[in-house]
C-alpha positions in Angstrom: 139.1 72.5 146.4 142.1 70.1 146.9 143.5 68.8 143.7 141.8 71.5 141.6 143.7 74.4 140.1 142.2 77.7 141.1 142.8 79.1 137.6 143.8 78.1 134.1 145.7 79.9 131.4 144.7 78.9 127.8 145.8 80.1 124.4 142.6 81.6 123.1 144.3 83.1 120.1 145.9 80.0 118.7 143.0 79.2 116.4 139.6 80.6 115.4 136.4 78.9 116.9 135.3 75.9 114.9 131.6 77.0 114.7 131.7 80.7 115.2 130.8 82.1 111.8 129.5 85.4 113.4 133.1 86.0 114.6 134.3 85.7 111.0 131.5 88.0 109.9 132.4 90.6 112.5 136.0 90.6 111.4 135.2 91.1 107.8 132.5 93.7 108.3 134.5 95.8 110.6 137.6 95.8 108.4 136.2 96.2 104.9 133.5 98.0 102.8 130.2 96.2 103.0 130.1 94.7 99.5 133.7 93.5 99.7 133.2 92.2 103.3 130.2 90.1 102.4 132.0 88.5 99.4 135.0 87.7 101.6 132.8 86.4 104.4 130.9 84.0 102.1 134.2 82.4 101.1 135.2 82.2 104.8 132.0 80.6 106.0 131.6 78.4 102.9 134.9 76.8 103.7 134.4 76.7 107.4 130.9 75.1 107.0 132.2 72.7 104.2 129.3 73.7 101.9 129.2 74.0 98.1 127.5 77.3 97.6 126.7 80.4 99.8 124.1 82.8 98.6 122.1 85.9 99.5 118.8 86.6 97.8 117.6 90.2 98.2 114.0 91.2 97.9 112.4 94.3 96.3 110.3 96.7 98.2 107.1 94.8 97.7 108.5 91.2 98.2 107.4 90.3 94.7 110.8 89.9 93.1 114.3 89.0 94.3 117.8 89.0 93.0 120.9 87.0 93.8 123.0 89.7 95.3 126.0 87.8 96.6 127.3 84.3 95.9 130.3 82.1 96.7 130.8 78.7 95.0 133.3 75.9 95.8 135.7 75.2 92.9 133.9 73.3 90.2 130.4 74.3 91.4 128.3 76.3 89.0 127.3 79.9 89.8 123.8 81.2 89.4 124.6 84.8 90.3 123.9 86.2 86.9 120.8 84.1 86.2 118.7 84.8 89.3 118.1 88.6 88.7 114.7 90.2 88.9 113.1 86.8 89.6 109.4 86.5 90.7 109.1 85.5 94.4 106.4 83.0 93.3 109.4 80.8 92.3 110.3 80.4 96.0 106.8 80.9 97.5 107.0 77.8 99.7 110.3 78.9 101.2 109.2 82.5 101.4 106.2 81.7 103.6 108.7 80.6 106.3 111.1 83.4 105.8 108.5 86.1 106.1 107.5 84.7 109.5 111.2 84.9 110.6 111.8 81.2 110.4 114.8 79.4 109.1 114.2 76.4 106.8 116.5 73.4 106.9 115.9 71.3 103.7 117.7 68.0 104.3 116.5 66.3 101.2 115.5 68.3 98.1 114.2 65.2 96.3 111.4 64.7 98.9 109.9 68.2 99.2 106.1 68.3 99.3 104.0 68.8 96.2 103.2 72.4 97.1 106.9 73.2 96.9 107.2 71.9 93.3 108.3 75.1 91.6 111.0 75.6 94.3 112.1 71.9 94.0 112.4 72.2 90.2 114.7 75.3 90.6 116.8 73.6 93.3 117.2 70.5 91.2 118.2 72.7 88.2 121.0 74.0 90.5 121.9 70.4 91.4 121.0 71.1 95.1 120.8 68.1 97.3 120.2 69.9 100.6 119.6 73.6 101.4 119.7 75.7 104.6 118.1 79.2 104.4 117.6 81.9 107.1 115.9 85.3 106.9 117.8 88.5 106.8 115.7 90.9 108.9 116.2 94.7 109.5 113.8 96.8 111.6 111.4 93.8 111.7 111.2 93.6 107.9 112.4 90.8 105.7 115.1 92.2 103.4 116.8 89.1 102.1 117.6 85.5 102.8 121.0 83.9 103.4 121.7 80.3 102.6 123.9 77.3 102.0 123.6 74.7 99.2 125.0 71.2 99.2 125.5 69.8 95.7 128.0 67.0 96.3 125.8 65.0 98.7 122.8 65.3 101.0 123.3 66.8 104.4 121.2 66.8 107.5 121.6 70.3 108.9 122.0 70.9 112.6 120.2 73.5 114.7 123.6 74.9 115.7 124.3 75.6 112.1 121.0 77.4 111.5 121.5 79.5 114.6 125.0 80.5 113.7 124.0 81.4 110.1 121.2 83.5 111.6 123.7 85.4 113.7 125.7 86.1 110.5 122.5 87.3 108.8 121.8 89.7 111.7 125.3 91.2 111.3 125.0 91.5 107.6 121.6 93.2 107.9 123.0 95.8 110.3 126.0 96.5 108.0 124.1 96.5 104.7 120.7 98.1 105.6 121.5 100.0 108.9 123.8 102.6 107.3 123.1 105.3 104.7 124.3 104.7 101.2 127.9 105.7 100.7 128.8 108.7 98.6 128.7 107.8 94.9 126.0 105.1 95.5 122.7 106.9 94.6 119.5 105.6 96.1 117.1 104.1 93.6 114.1 106.1 92.6 111.1 103.9 93.5 108.8 106.1 91.5 110.8 105.4 88.3 110.7 101.6 88.8 107.8 99.8 87.1 105.2 98.2 89.4 106.2 94.6 89.9 104.0 91.8 88.7 103.0 88.7 90.6 102.5 85.6 88.4 99.3 83.5 88.6 100.0 79.8 87.9 97.4 78.2 85.7 97.2 74.8 84.0 97.6 76.6 80.7 100.5 78.8 81.7 101.2 81.9 83.8 99.7 85.4 83.9 101.3 88.4 85.5 99.1 90.9 87.3 99.8 93.9 89.5 98.9 93.9 93.2 96.3 96.6 92.6 94.5 94.4 90.1 93.7 91.8 92.8 90.4 92.3 94.6 90.8 89.2 96.9 91.8 85.6 97.2 89.6 82.7 98.2 90.6 79.1 99.1 89.6 76.4 96.7 91.0 73.4 98.7 94.5 73.0 97.4 94.2 75.9 95.0 93.3 79.6 95.2 90.7 81.6 93.4 92.3 85.0 92.5 89.5 87.6 91.9 90.6 90.5 89.7 89.2 94.0 89.1 88.4 93.1 85.4 85.8 90.7 86.7 87.7 87.5 86.0 88.6 84.8 88.4 91.8 82.8 87.9 92.3 79.5 89.6 95.9 79.5 90.8 97.7 76.2 91.4 98.9 77.1 94.9 97.0 77.0 98.3 95.8 80.1 100.1 98.5 79.6 102.8 101.2 80.2 100.2 99.4 83.3 99.0 99.2 84.6 102.6 103.0 84.8 102.5 103.2 86.3 99.0 100.9 89.3 99.3 102.1 92.3 101.5 100.4 92.5 104.8 100.4 96.3 104.5 97.7 96.2 101.8 96.1 92.8 102.2 94.2 91.2 105.2 92.7 87.9 106.0 89.0 88.2 106.8 88.1 84.5 107.0 90.2 81.3 107.2 89.3 80.9 103.5 89.6 84.5 102.3 92.0 87.4 102.0 91.0 90.9 100.6 92.9 93.8 99.1 92.0 96.6 101.5 92.2 99.3 98.8 89.3 97.7 97.0 87.0 97.5 100.1 84.1 99.9 99.3 81.6 99.0 102.0 81.5 97.3 105.4 78.0 96.0 106.4 77.6 95.6 110.2 74.0 94.7 111.1 72.7 95.6 114.5 72.7 92.0 115.6 76.5 92.0 114.9 76.3 88.3 114.1 77.4 88.5 110.5 79.7 91.1 108.9 80.2 91.5 105.2 82.5 93.5 103.0 81.8 94.6 99.5 84.7 94.8 97.0 85.0 97.1 94.1 83.2 95.6 90.9 81.8 92.6 92.8 78.1 92.3 93.3 78.1 89.7 96.1 79.7 90.5 99.5 82.4 88.5 101.3 81.8 87.3 104.8 84.0 88.4 107.7 84.7 86.0 110.5 84.3 87.3 114.1 88.0 86.7 114.8 89.0 89.3 112.2 86.3 91.9 112.7 88.2 94.1 115.2 91.3 94.2 113.1 89.3 95.0 110.0 87.7 98.0 111.7 91.2 99.2 112.7 92.7 98.7 109.3 89.8 100.6 107.7 90.0 103.4 110.3 86.4 103.1 111.5 
C-alpha cells in the first residue's frame, strides 16, 4: 500500500522481552545443571517480576508432605528455605485444592482470605506475605510441586499475564527436573525405606496424626468433616469435606456421595438390590453401610473391578 513500508528491520537482540520469563527459564535450563539453573532462574525472574520472594514447594509421593526445594529472596527479605522441610500438606490445604486441579491461585490480599484458609493465612502472615501468586508444577499429568511469588513490601494485584508466564516457567522446570533420569551420583530414594507419611487431623483440642490406611472414610458435617478410623473412633476435623477431597489421593479414595468419601481398600461389601434404586457399601469394622449416589455407582463398580 502507498505510504507503507513493505518490510521492517528491528533490533530483536538489543534487550530481553519485558515479560518473557519462559525465555529466561529456557536460557538457564539449557546452559546449566538443573539445580543450579533453577536457582539462577529464580534470581532472574524475581528481579524481572519485581517480587520479594520466589519459591518452589515440592510434594512427596502421596501429596501428604512438602518441602521448600528452591528459594530466592530479595536483599533484606527473610528466607524460609530451611524451615519448611517435611511439612504436612494440611498447612496449605486450601491452596492445595486448587493446585491439584491444575489451577493457579492469585492471592491479592492475604489479610482477607476466607476462614477455611486460616492455617494457610497464619503461615503467610508469619512470612510477612502481603500477596502471593502460586502455580502448579505438573509432569505427566501429576502434581509434583508448586512455583510461586511472594510480596512482602506491599500488596499487589496479580495480572493474568503474570500467572500465565509463571505457568510456562513451571512447565519448563517440570520437564527439566522430572523428565530426565537422575544424574550419576544422585541415587534415587528408596520409597520402601521411607516411613509412611501422616496426615494431621485438626481438632479443637489439638492435632492427631494418622496414616492414610487408618482412614475408613470421610463424611461432611456442614463446615467440618467426620473422619472415620479403623479403630472405631470418629474425629471431627475442623475443615470442610471439599478441602479433604483435595488432600486424600484419588488413587485410593473415592467420593460415593456429595457428603461422603471412602477409602477403597476398606470396602468389604457392595450391596446392589435388584431394584437398583439404592446402593450401599460396607466398610471394614463399621456395622452400618454408607449410601452410594447414582452418579457415582458406575465409577465405583469400575474402581472395585466388578
